[in-house]
MIKOL-735811 format. One record per residue (C-alpha): x, y, z. Coordinates in Angstrom, 2 decimals, always signed. Layout:
REM residues N
node x: X, y: Y, z: Z
...
REM end
This chain:
REM residues 299
node x: +18.91, y: +2.61, z: -24.00
node x: +15.29, y: +3.25, z: -24.71
node x: +12.23, y: +3.94, z: -22.34
node x: +9.02, y: +4.26, z: -22.58
node x: +7.31, y: +6.18, z: -19.53
node x: +3.52, y: +4.31, z: -19.27
node x: +2.31, y: +6.31, z: -16.10
node x: +2.62, y: +9.68, z: -14.61
node x: +6.63, y: +10.64, z: -13.79
node x: +7.34, y: +14.48, z: -12.67
node x: +8.80, y: +16.43, z: -15.81
node x: +12.49, y: +16.91, z: -13.53
node x: +13.39, y: +13.45, z: -13.62
node x: +12.14, y: +12.50, z: -17.10
node x: +14.95, y: +15.69, z: -17.94
node x: +17.70, y: +13.64, z: -16.00
node x: +17.40, y: +10.43, z: -17.26
node x: +17.71, y: +12.63, z: -21.05
node x: +20.87, y: +14.23, z: -19.65
node x: +22.32, y: +10.92, z: -18.86
node x: +22.17, y: +9.70, z: -22.32
node x: +18.41, y: +7.84, z: -22.25
node x: +16.12, y: +8.42, z: -25.26
node x: +12.86, y: +8.77, z: -23.18
node x: +9.57, y: +8.73, z: -24.60
node x: +6.34, y: +9.37, z: -22.67
node x: +3.04, y: +7.77, z: -22.95
node x: +1.37, y: +8.50, z: -19.98
node x: -2.01, y: +7.77, z: -21.18
node x: -1.00, y: +4.36, z: -23.13
node x: -3.88, y: +1.88, z: -22.79
node x: -3.83, y: -1.72, z: -22.51
node x: -4.22, y: -1.97, z: -26.23
node x: -1.84, y: -0.21, z: -27.73
node x: +1.45, y: -1.49, z: -25.29
node x: +1.46, y: -4.58, z: -27.12
node x: +2.33, y: -2.60, z: -30.35
node x: +4.15, y: -0.17, z: -29.36
node x: +6.59, y: -1.68, z: -26.54
node x: +8.41, y: -3.82, z: -27.81
node x: +10.49, y: -1.04, z: -29.72
node x: +11.79, y: -0.62, z: -25.78
node x: +14.33, y: -1.29, z: -23.43
node x: +12.66, y: -0.29, z: -20.32
node x: +9.71, y: +0.96, z: -19.05
node x: +8.60, y: +3.43, z: -16.16
node x: +4.82, y: +2.13, z: -14.75
node x: +3.14, y: +3.37, z: -11.49
node x: -0.05, y: +1.05, z: -11.00
node x: -2.22, y: +1.75, z: -13.40
node x: -0.16, y: +0.01, z: -16.15
node x: -0.34, y: -3.95, z: -15.65
node x: +2.72, y: -5.69, z: -16.89
node x: +1.30, y: -9.43, z: -17.26
node x: +2.74, y: -12.43, z: -19.44
node x: +1.76, y: -11.94, z: -22.66
node x: +3.05, y: -8.30, z: -23.06
node x: +6.02, y: -9.78, z: -21.86
node x: +6.32, y: -12.67, z: -24.67
node x: +5.86, y: -10.29, z: -27.25
node x: +8.80, y: -7.93, z: -26.36
node x: +11.90, y: -9.22, z: -27.16
node x: +14.25, y: -6.13, z: -26.27
node x: +12.93, y: -5.77, z: -22.96
node x: +15.63, y: -5.48, z: -20.39
node x: +14.25, y: -3.68, z: -17.53
node x: +10.94, y: -2.54, z: -15.76
node x: +10.90, y: -0.10, z: -13.05
node x: +7.88, y: +0.22, z: -11.24
node x: +7.40, y: +3.73, z: -8.99
node x: +6.08, y: +2.31, z: -5.73
node x: +6.39, y: -0.70, z: -3.58
node x: +3.86, y: -3.30, z: -4.59
node x: +5.03, y: -5.54, z: -7.58
node x: +1.79, y: -7.15, z: -7.76
node x: +0.60, y: -5.38, z: -10.96
node x: +3.42, y: -6.99, z: -13.09
node x: +4.75, y: -10.93, z: -13.66
node x: +7.82, y: -10.16, z: -12.02
node x: +8.95, y: -13.83, z: -11.45
node x: +8.16, y: -14.61, z: -15.30
node x: +10.27, y: -11.32, z: -16.81
node x: +13.19, y: -12.18, z: -14.44
node x: +13.12, y: -15.58, z: -16.07
node x: +13.44, y: -14.03, z: -19.07
node x: +16.22, y: -12.36, z: -17.87
node x: +13.95, y: -8.66, z: -17.74
node x: +15.64, y: -6.59, z: -14.65
node x: +12.86, y: -5.86, z: -12.71
node x: +12.77, y: -2.68, z: -10.00
node x: +11.00, y: -1.04, z: -7.59
node x: +11.02, y: +2.19, z: -5.52
node x: +10.67, y: +0.87, z: -2.14
node x: +11.72, y: +4.04, z: +0.11
node x: +10.20, y: +6.58, z: -1.76
node x: +6.87, y: +6.56, z: -0.50
node x: +7.70, y: +4.80, z: +3.24
node x: +6.48, y: +8.25, z: +5.38
node x: +3.53, y: +8.85, z: +3.31
node x: +1.60, y: +5.28, z: +3.83
node x: +3.18, y: +5.09, z: +7.38
node x: +1.40, y: +9.28, z: +7.91
node x: -1.96, y: +7.90, z: +6.34
node x: -1.72, y: +4.53, z: +8.53
node x: -1.30, y: +7.08, z: +11.76
node x: -4.02, y: +9.44, z: +10.51
node x: -6.59, y: +6.82, z: +9.97
node x: -6.00, y: +5.57, z: +13.45
node x: -6.60, y: +8.79, z: +15.08
node x: -9.68, y: +9.27, z: +12.58
node x: -10.96, y: +5.54, z: +14.17
node x: -9.82, y: +6.24, z: +17.59
node x: -12.31, y: +10.02, z: +17.90
node x: -15.02, y: +8.60, z: +15.03
node x: -13.88, y: +11.95, z: +13.40
node x: -15.31, y: +10.59, z: +9.81
node x: -18.92, y: +10.71, z: +11.16
node x: -18.73, y: +13.38, z: +13.34
node x: -18.19, y: +15.66, z: +10.12
node x: -20.87, y: +13.55, z: +8.51
node x: -23.31, y: +14.88, z: +11.17
node x: -22.02, y: +18.48, z: +11.33
node x: -22.32, y: +18.86, z: +7.60
node x: -25.93, y: +17.35, z: +8.03
node x: -26.14, y: +20.92, z: +10.37
node x: -26.80, y: +18.45, z: +13.79
node x: -24.92, y: +19.54, z: +16.48
node x: -24.40, y: +15.37, z: +18.41
node x: -22.11, y: +16.37, z: +20.93
node x: -22.36, y: +13.77, z: +23.50
node x: -22.49, y: +10.83, z: +20.83
node x: -19.06, y: +10.81, z: +19.81
node x: -16.87, y: +9.94, z: +23.23
node x: -13.47, y: +8.31, z: +21.87
node x: -10.45, y: +6.88, z: +22.62
node x: -6.76, y: +8.06, z: +22.95
node x: -4.40, y: +6.80, z: +20.89
node x: -1.98, y: +6.02, z: +23.54
node x: -1.35, y: +3.06, z: +26.26
node x: -3.18, y: +1.24, z: +23.50
node x: -1.46, y: -1.39, z: +21.85
node x: -0.55, y: -1.10, z: +17.89
node x: +0.24, y: -4.84, z: +16.06
node x: +1.91, y: -4.71, z: +13.03
node x: +1.72, y: -7.45, z: +10.53
node x: +5.37, y: -6.58, z: +8.31
node x: +7.49, y: -4.76, z: +9.26
node x: +9.48, y: -3.53, z: +6.08
node x: +10.32, y: -0.02, z: +5.22
node x: +6.67, y: +1.54, z: +6.02
node x: +5.96, y: -1.19, z: +9.24
node x: +9.40, y: +0.63, z: +10.77
node x: +7.96, y: +3.96, z: +9.89
node x: +4.88, y: +3.67, z: +11.67
node x: +6.33, y: +1.68, z: +14.48
node x: +8.33, y: +5.25, z: +15.34
node x: +5.57, y: +7.02, z: +15.13
node x: +3.07, y: +4.40, z: +17.44
node x: +5.90, y: +5.04, z: +19.85
node x: +6.39, y: +8.47, z: +20.30
node x: +2.36, y: +8.21, z: +20.70
node x: +2.80, y: +6.41, z: +23.34
node x: +1.56, y: +2.88, z: +21.91
node x: +3.29, y: -0.46, z: +23.03
node x: +3.90, y: -2.12, z: +19.81
node x: +4.32, y: -5.57, z: +19.05
node x: +4.76, y: -6.86, z: +15.66
node x: +4.39, y: -10.31, z: +13.30
node x: +6.24, y: -10.66, z: +10.74
node x: +8.03, y: -13.69, z: +9.56
node x: +11.30, y: -12.52, z: +8.41
node x: +11.97, y: -10.16, z: +10.90
node x: +13.45, y: -11.49, z: +14.55
node x: +13.93, y: -8.56, z: +16.02
node x: +13.54, y: -5.02, z: +15.95
node x: +14.48, y: -1.82, z: +18.25
node x: +11.56, y: -0.83, z: +20.38
node x: +9.02, y: -3.43, z: +19.26
node x: +8.30, y: -6.51, z: +20.49
node x: +7.99, y: -9.32, z: +18.01
node x: +5.43, y: -12.06, z: +18.49
node x: +3.46, y: -14.53, z: +16.82
node x: +0.59, y: -14.07, z: +14.78
node x: -2.17, y: -15.47, z: +17.63
node x: -0.65, y: -13.16, z: +20.21
node x: -0.91, y: -10.21, z: +18.15
node x: -4.21, y: -10.92, z: +17.30
node x: -4.90, y: -11.59, z: +21.42
node x: -3.07, y: -8.31, z: +22.73
node x: -3.90, y: -5.08, z: +19.71
node x: -6.18, y: -2.83, z: +20.22
node x: -5.27, y: -1.44, z: +16.83
node x: -3.83, y: -3.69, z: +13.86
node x: -2.07, y: -2.36, z: +11.22
node x: -0.96, y: -4.32, z: +8.14
node x: +1.87, y: -3.17, z: +6.42
node x: +3.40, y: -6.64, z: +3.70
node x: +2.94, y: -7.28, z: +0.47
node x: -0.03, y: -9.56, z: -1.64
node x: +1.97, y: -12.67, z: -2.12
node x: +1.09, y: -16.14, z: -2.50
node x: +1.48, y: -16.79, z: +1.38
node x: -0.80, y: -13.62, z: +2.42
node x: -3.51, y: -13.53, z: -0.08
node x: -6.45, y: -13.28, z: +1.82
node x: -4.53, y: -14.23, z: +5.25
node x: -6.96, y: -12.43, z: +7.35
node x: -10.15, y: -14.43, z: +7.63
node x: -12.91, y: -15.24, z: +9.44
node x: -11.11, y: -17.15, z: +11.65
node x: -8.63, y: -14.85, z: +12.29
node x: -10.95, y: -11.94, z: +13.23
node x: -12.72, y: -14.63, z: +15.80
node x: -8.97, y: -14.62, z: +17.74
node x: -8.60, y: -10.83, z: +17.84
node x: -9.52, y: -8.60, z: +20.58
node x: -13.22, y: -7.77, z: +20.97
node x: -13.23, y: -4.19, z: +19.52
node x: -10.41, y: -4.09, z: +17.77
node x: -9.21, y: -1.30, z: +14.93
node x: -8.47, y: -2.67, z: +11.14
node x: -5.72, y: -0.45, z: +9.22
node x: -4.72, y: -1.57, z: +6.01
node x: -2.74, y: +0.84, z: +3.11
node x: -1.12, y: -2.25, z: +2.05
node x: -2.63, y: -4.57, z: -0.60
node x: -6.29, y: -4.96, z: -1.38
node x: -6.80, y: -9.25, z: -0.86
node x: -4.78, y: -9.83, z: +2.13
node x: -8.16, y: -9.17, z: +4.23
node x: -11.27, y: -11.13, z: +3.03
node x: -13.80, y: -8.27, z: +2.60
node x: -16.51, y: -10.17, z: +3.18
node x: -14.88, y: -12.00, z: +6.38
node x: -14.40, y: -8.06, z: +7.87
node x: -17.82, y: -7.26, z: +6.54
node x: -18.92, y: -9.30, z: +9.12
node x: -17.00, y: -9.22, z: +11.85
node x: -17.67, y: -5.10, z: +11.64
node x: -21.27, y: -5.88, z: +11.20
node x: -21.16, y: -8.04, z: +14.97
node x: -18.97, y: -5.70, z: +16.56
node x: -15.98, y: -8.13, z: +16.44
node x: -14.31, y: -5.10, z: +14.98
node x: -15.20, y: -1.79, z: +15.86
node x: -14.03, y: +0.20, z: +13.06
node x: -11.96, y: -0.24, z: +9.86
node x: -9.43, y: +1.82, z: +7.37
node x: -9.21, y: +1.13, z: +4.19
node x: -7.25, y: +2.25, z: +1.52
node x: -6.66, y: -0.82, z: -0.91
node x: -9.40, y: -2.84, z: -1.82
node x: -9.32, y: -6.82, z: -3.26
node x: -10.69, y: -5.06, z: -7.06
node x: -9.48, y: -1.52, z: -7.75
node x: -11.92, y: +0.41, z: -7.85
node x: -14.16, y: -1.98, z: -6.32
node x: -17.13, y: -3.66, z: -7.60
node x: -18.65, y: -4.50, z: -4.37
node x: -19.00, y: -1.33, z: -2.41
node x: -21.65, y: -3.29, z: -0.07
node x: -18.48, y: -2.87, z: +2.85
node x: -18.03, y: +0.72, z: +2.37
node x: -21.16, y: +1.50, z: +2.69
node x: -20.99, y: +0.41, z: +6.70
node x: -21.10, y: +3.80, z: +9.36
node x: -18.29, y: +2.02, z: +10.86
node x: -15.92, y: +1.91, z: +7.46
node x: -14.14, y: +4.65, z: +6.30
node x: -11.94, y: +4.85, z: +3.20
node x: -9.45, y: +5.89, z: +0.69
node x: -9.01, y: +5.19, z: -3.12
node x: -5.41, y: +3.50, z: -2.50
node x: -4.27, y: +7.24, z: -2.42
node x: -1.14, y: +5.80, z: +0.48
node x: +1.58, y: +6.94, z: -1.49
node x: -0.30, y: +10.25, z: -3.21
node x: +1.67, y: +13.07, z: -1.48
node x: +4.06, y: +15.50, z: -3.69
node x: +7.20, y: +15.05, z: -1.43
node x: +6.37, y: +11.05, z: -2.18
node x: +6.09, y: +11.25, z: -5.83
node x: +9.23, y: +13.69, z: -6.10
node x: +11.59, y: +10.68, z: -4.30
node x: +9.25, y: +7.89, z: -6.24
node x: +10.20, y: +10.06, z: -9.36
node x: +14.03, y: +10.77, z: -8.19
node x: +14.75, y: +7.16, z: -7.00
node x: +13.10, y: +5.84, z: -11.04
node x: +15.55, y: +8.17, z: -12.63
node x: +18.68, y: +7.18, z: -10.56
node x: +18.11, y: +3.52, z: -11.19
node x: +17.26, y: +4.00, z: -15.06
node x: +20.56, y: +5.91, z: -15.15
node x: +22.48, y: +2.91, z: -13.22
node x: +21.19, y: +0.38, z: -15.06
node x: +21.76, y: +1.75, z: -18.40
node x: +25.62, y: +1.76, z: -17.53
node x: +26.08, y: -1.67, z: -17.06
REM end
């Protein structure tokens, strides 16, 4: 079985695949223009967020049997179309859960204590001690939208910090230590709202102006899920009006962003989609990719 590695994958796990009898070629710098000419010779491919697998590419690869996405989201792959062509599509949902959860928790502390702004003033050689009275995390209510693998990891950490955790997830009826509520109830109760759900037709732009109006004034938002779930223009308005006190954003509707207005607000902190970017997560991703391909090849 011939596998093309299209994005960065740890060498240790590439060698594991080769030791198991797979023919593995690494082209982790391959361009979208090169892929249609190269990929038809392969039975499988490994991608991360850089490489997009859309219908036109799938159509010119009659030998393709499996696509493995090193990561959680499948929004960079036309996965339903691939499956309709008999191509197996797999991801690595567990590998990066802890890393994304930790980033989300870290962001919550940054928002509570205005750490980004405080650091900026210090770099500007200013001592504005009285300007940064913050809030404690303990005793506050966290509203989780989505309690899959990452959401569950966040819930555990938030509970350990003394937070009350409420959650909305249409696919989960109960979760230990978490009160499942309707979405509008979550908006009304939460001091912090964190998103941990995939981008689908149902979740696209699910948080807009109408939803921000239902939230507790001064709420803080953390999105380490996917861009396009929150209407960025509506978020910008809510941050400007004070309805939302602060936001931390790791994902964007367009990556990299073409409109930087949101990111230039003083009450926004952001990062370039680095939720899974830890050494530990990358190792687990590589191991899970290798294990799934080796198992698939045995069938």
